[in-house]
C-alpha positions as CSV (number, residue, x, y, z in Angstrom):
1,M,43.3,-28.7,-21.2
2,E,45.2,-30.8,-18.3
3,D,46.6,-27.5,-17.2
4,N,43.2,-26.0,-17.2
5,V,41.6,-28.9,-15.2
6,K,44.8,-28.6,-12.7
7,K,44.0,-24.7,-12.3
8,L,40.2,-25.7,-11.8
9,L,41.0,-27.9,-9.1
10,L,43.6,-25.7,-7.1
11,A,41.0,-22.8,-7.6
12,L,38.5,-25.1,-5.7
13,T,40.9,-26.4,-3.4
14,A,41.5,-22.9,-2.6
15,V,38.0,-21.6,-2.1
16,M,37.1,-24.7,0.1
17,L,40.4,-23.7,2.5
18,F,39.2,-20.1,2.8
19,A,35.7,-21.0,3.6
20,G,36.8,-23.6,6.1
21,S,39.0,-21.1,7.7
22,A,36.6,-18.3,7.9
23,L,36.4,-19.0,11.6
24,A,40.1,-19.0,12.5
25,G,40.3,-15.4,10.5
26,D,37.8,-14.1,12.9
27,R,35.4,-13.1,9.6
28,I,32.6,-14.5,11.7
29,L,32.6,-12.1,14.8
30,E,31.0,-12.4,18.4
31,V,27.9,-10.5,19.3
32,V,27.8,-10.5,23.0
33,N,27.5,-6.8,24.3
34,P,24.1,-6.2,25.3
35,G,23.7,-2.9,23.8
36,E,24.9,-4.4,20.5
37,I,22.9,-7.8,20.9
38,F,19.6,-5.4,21.0
39,E,20.4,-3.4,18.2
40,K,21.5,-6.7,16.1
41,G,18.8,-8.4,17.3
42,Y,20.8,-11.7,18.0
43,I,23.6,-13.2,20.2
44,Q,26.5,-14.9,18.5
45,V,29.5,-16.6,20.3
46,I,32.3,-19.0,19.0
47,G,33.4,-21.8,21.0
48,E,36.8,-23.3,20.8
49,S,38.3,-27.0,21.6
50,E,41.5,-28.3,23.2
51,A,43.9,-29.1,20.5
52,G,45.1,-32.6,19.5
53,Q,41.8,-34.1,18.8
54,S,40.1,-35.9,15.9
55,R,37.6,-33.5,14.0
56,Y,34.2,-35.3,15.4
57,R,35.8,-34.8,19.1
58,A,37.3,-31.4,18.5
59,K,33.8,-30.2,16.9
60,R,31.4,-31.6,20.0
61,A,33.8,-30.1,22.4
62,A,33.6,-26.8,20.9
63,E,29.9,-26.7,20.6
64,V,30.0,-27.6,24.3
65,V,32.2,-24.7,25.1
66,A,30.0,-22.3,22.8
67,Q,26.9,-23.6,24.3
68,R,28.0,-22.5,27.7
69,R,29.1,-19.3,26.6
70,L,25.7,-18.8,25.0
71,L,24.2,-19.3,28.4
72,E,26.8,-17.1,30.1
73,I,25.8,-14.0,27.8
74,F,22.2,-14.9,27.8
75,Q,21.9,-14.7,31.7
76,G,23.7,-11.4,31.5
77,L,21.0,-9.7,29.8
78,R,18.3,-7.5,31.3
79,L,14.6,-8.8,31.9
80,T,13.5,-5.5,33.0
81,G,15.0,-2.8,35.3
82,K,18.0,-3.9,37.0
83,T,16.7,-7.6,36.9
84,T,18.9,-9.9,34.9
85,V,17.8,-13.2,32.9
86,R,20.1,-14.7,35.8
87,D,18.1,-13.2,38.5
88,G,14.9,-14.5,37.1
89,M,16.3,-18.0,36.7
90,L,17.0,-18.1,40.6
91,S,13.7,-16.8,41.4
92,S,11.4,-18.3,38.9
93,E,11.1,-21.9,38.0
94,K,9.2,-20.7,34.7
95,I,11.7,-18.5,33.5
96,R,14.4,-21.1,34.5
97,T,12.1,-23.5,32.2
98,R,11.9,-20.9,29.4
99,V,15.8,-20.2,29.6
100,Q,16.6,-23.9,28.7
101,G,13.9,-24.4,26.3
102,T,15.3,-21.0,24.4
103,L,18.9,-22.0,24.2
104,R,17.7,-25.3,22.2
105,G,16.8,-22.6,19.5
106,A,20.5,-21.7,19.1
107,V,21.5,-22.4,15.3
108,P,25.0,-23.2,13.8
109,C,26.5,-20.1,12.4
110,G,29.8,-21.4,11.3
111,E,32.7,-23.9,11.8
112,S,36.3,-24.5,11.1
113,F,38.8,-27.7,12.1
114,D,42.5,-27.2,12.1
115,R,44.2,-30.3,10.9
116,T,47.7,-29.3,11.9
117,E,46.9,-28.4,15.2
118,G,43.7,-30.6,15.7
119,Y,41.3,-28.0,17.0
120,A,37.9,-27.1,16.2
121,R,35.9,-23.7,16.5
122,V,32.0,-23.7,16.2
123,C,29.8,-20.7,16.1
124,L,26.2,-20.5,17.6
125,K,23.7,-17.9,17.1
126,L,20.5,-17.1,19.1
127,N,17.8,-14.6,17.6
128,L,16.0,-12.2,19.9
129,H,13.2,-12.4,17.6
130,G,11.0,-14.4,15.5
131,N,10.4,-18.1,15.8
132,D,12.3,-20.1,18.1
133,S,13.4,-17.3,19.7
134,V,13.8,-15.2,23.0
135,Y,10.9,-13.3,22.5
136,S,8.9,-16.4,21.3
137,A,9.9,-18.3,24.6
138,F,9.4,-15.4,26.9
139,E,6.2,-14.0,25.0
140,D,3.4,-15.3,27.9
141,I,5.5,-14.5,30.8
142,I,6.1,-10.8,29.5
143,L,2.3,-10.6,28.7
144,K,0.7,-12.6,31.0
145,S,3.2,-13.0,34.3
146,P,5.0,-9.7,34.4
147,Q,5.1,-10.2,38.3
148,E,7.8,-13.0,37.2
149,L,9.8,-10.2,35.8
150,K,9.6,-8.2,39.1
151,L,8.1,-5.3,36.7
152,R,6.6,-2.5,39.0
153,E,3.2,-2.0,37.9
154,I,2.0,1.6,37.0
155,P,-1.2,3.0,35.9
156,A,-1.7,3.6,32.0
157,F,-1.7,6.6,30.6
158,K,-5.5,7.5,30.0
159,A,-7.5,9.6,27.3
160,D,-8.6,12.0,29.8
161,S,-5.1,12.8,30.6
162,V,-4.8,14.9,27.2
163,P,-4.4,18.5,28.1
164,A,-7.8,20.2,28.6
165,V,-8.7,22.9,26.0
166,V,-11.0,25.5,27.7
167,V,-13.6,27.0,25.4
168,P,-13.7,30.9,26.3
169,S,-16.8,32.1,27.7
170,V,-19.4,34.0,25.4
171,P,-20.8,37.2,26.3
172,A,-24.5,37.4,26.8
173,P,-26.4,38.7,23.9
174,K,-28.1,41.8,24.3
175,V,-31.7,41.4,24.7
176,E,-34.3,44.0,23.8
177,T,-36.9,44.4,26.5
178,P,-40.3,44.8,25.4
179,V,-42.2,48.0,26.6
180,K,-44.5,45.9,28.8
181,V,-42.2,43.2,30.7
182,E,-41.0,45.6,33.8
183,K,-37.6,43.3,34.2
184,P,-35.4,42.9,31.6
185,V,-34.5,39.2,30.3
186,V,-30.8,38.9,30.3
187,A,-29.6,35.4,29.1
188,E,-27.0,33.5,31.2
189,A,-23.5,33.1,29.9
190,P,-22.7,29.4,28.9
191,I,-20.3,27.3,31.3
192,Q,-16.8,26.9,30.4
193,T,-16.4,23.3,28.9
194,T,-13.0,21.2,28.3
195,E,-12.7,19.9,24.5
196,P,-13.6,16.3,24.3
197,A,-10.5,14.2,23.9
198,A,-11.8,13.0,20.2
199,G,-11.5,16.8,19.2
200,K,-8.0,16.9,20.5
201,I,-7.2,13.9,18.6
202,K,-8.7,15.2,15.5
203,D,-6.6,18.4,15.5
204,A,-3.5,16.5,16.2
205,V,-3.6,13.9,13.5
206,K,-3.8,16.5,10.6
207,I,0.0,15.9,9.9
208,P,0.4,12.3,9.9
209,V,2.9,10.6,12.6
210,D,3.4,6.6,12.4
211,G,6.4,6.1,14.4
212,I,8.2,7.4,17.5
213,I,11.9,8.0,18.2
214,I,12.7,8.3,21.6
215,D,16.2,10.0,22.2
216,V,17.6,8.8,25.5
217,R,21.3,9.5,24.6
218,E,21.8,12.0,27.7
219,F,20.8,9.2,30.5
220,D,22.1,5.8,31.5
221,F,19.2,4.1,29.6
222,K,19.7,-0.1,29.2
223,P,17.9,-2.0,26.5
224,A,16.0,-5.0,27.8
225,L,13.4,-7.4,26.9
226,V,11.1,-5.1,28.6
227,N,11.1,-1.6,28.1
228,R,8.6,0.8,28.7
229,I,7.8,4.8,27.9
230,L,6.3,6.3,31.2
231,T,5.1,10.3,31.7
232,E,6.3,12.5,34.1
233,N,3.1,11.8,36.1
234,N,4.4,8.0,36.4
235,E,1.9,6.4,34.0
236,V,2.3,4.3,31.2
237,L,2.4,5.5,27.7
238,F,4.1,2.1,26.0
239,D,4.9,-1.2,27.3
240,P,4.6,-4.8,25.8
241,S,0.9,-5.1,26.7
242,K,0.2,-2.4,23.8
243,V,1.8,-4.6,21.2
244,L,-0.1,-7.3,19.1
245,N,1.5,-10.6,20.1
246,Q,2.8,-11.5,17.0
247,V,4.7,-8.3,16.5
248,L,6.0,-8.7,19.9
249,I,7.8,-11.8,18.8
250,E,8.8,-10.1,15.6
251,R,10.0,-6.7,17.0
252,G,9.9,-6.9,20.9
253,C,9.8,-3.6,22.5
254,G,10.9,-1.6,19.6
255,G,14.4,-1.2,18.1
256,Y,17.5,0.4,19.5
257,T,20.5,2.2,17.6
258,T,22.8,5.1,18.7
259,D,22.3,7.1,15.7
260,L,18.9,9.2,14.7
261,Q,19.4,8.2,11.0
262,K,19.4,4.7,11.6
263,A,16.6,5.0,14.1
264,K,14.5,6.5,10.9
265,A,15.8,4.0,8.5
266,L,14.8,1.1,11.1
267,L,11.5,2.6,11.3
268,E,10.9,2.9,7.6
269,S,11.7,-0.9,7.3
270,W,8.9,-1.3,9.4
271,G,6.3,0.7,7.4
272,S,6.6,4.3,9.2
273,K,7.4,7.0,6.8
274,S,6.8,9.7,9.2
275,P,8.2,9.4,12.8
276,M,8.4,11.9,15.4
277,V,11.1,12.4,17.5
278,L,10.8,12.7,21.4
279,K,13.4,14.0,23.9
280,G,13.5,11.8,27.1
281,K,13.2,14.1,29.9
282,T,15.0,11.3,32.4
283,V,14.9,7.3,32.9
284,Q,13.5,5.2,35.6
285,N,15.3,2.0,36.9
286,V,17.7,2.4,33.8
287,T,15.0,0.5,31.4
288,D,11.7,3.1,31.7
289,A,12.2,6.1,29.1
290,V,10.3,9.1,30.8
291,V,8.6,11.8,28.4
292,S,6.9,14.7,29.3
293,V,2.9,15.0,29.5
294,D,2.3,17.0,26.6
295,D,4.4,14.5,24.4
296,A,2.6,11.8,26.0
297,A,-0.7,13.5,24.8
298,A,0.6,13.9,21.4
299,V,1.9,10.1,21.2
300,F,-1.8,8.9,22.2
301,A,-3.6,11.3,19.8
302,Y,-1.5,9.9,16.8
303,D,-1.7,6.2,18.0
304,Q,-5.5,6.6,17.8
305,K,-5.3,6.9,14.3
306,Y,-1.9,5.1,13.2
307,N,-2.0,2.3,15.6
308,M,1.8,2.7,15.7
309,L,2.0,1.3,19.4
310,A,0.5,-2.0,18.7
311,Q,2.9,-2.3,15.8
312,A,5.9,-1.6,18.2
313,R,6.8,1.4,15.6
314,V,9.2,2.9,18.5
315,V,12.9,3.0,18.5
316,F,15.3,4.3,21.3
317,V,18.2,6.0,20.7
318,L,21.3,5.3,23.2
319,K,24.3,6.7,23.7
């Protein structure tokens, strides 16, 4: 019995030591690359104190280092285009205030203390999405004060931009001329008309499409707090204004990955079972993906029925 108790105590001690040294063994990794941050949906940093301190002092020092590193990484994220969070802080008091409030939402994600050397390591995590997140703090700026983001205003893609379908003219019917009528009566051919957008949409949505994958792997596209989809005619097809407020907080401007299959899997987790893949034609200002007018018309048509833009069912595939 005594031997069994000793074995149990030794096993528990080993588990506790393993758990306490998780950070020291780099089992919790930093997430600091912008592409990885937007793909995973969070920033994760590790702060380390100097050696030779008590557990409490070492932990506090490590927390300060982690907070400083978190701010540094956060400031390097893009707001939109070539404007970073740091640029926004320098030009806008509102953004500076939001950043300070956002950092208070960082949560601990692990810690360790080396008793022999007297130093600590602390992990902090800042979520991009959800409550107490980057998007929840920046929501009103993104939706109501885009000028704070130095976002260039572009007209929205409209329904009348759907490619016109011309109805062929119908030959005039042959009319029998009564004997008593001196001049024959000739019916005029109907004037060519453009099919209403509603009719175009009805034809387009016969095959369900409830999500969009934008393939921009050929271009230098960068994820940001505000990514948009534009047309070749410089119109906005998709931006945060199209997204429901709560969805914007939960998903931002969509998802990011480097693999088509992962893009489909992500959309499926959001309820999209039949996405369409659009090939980006180019990129503007590094954060705006440009698609053809025909592709934009198709997206517009499907969106009328499946409401995918309001749900931010959009995934950008990056190189």
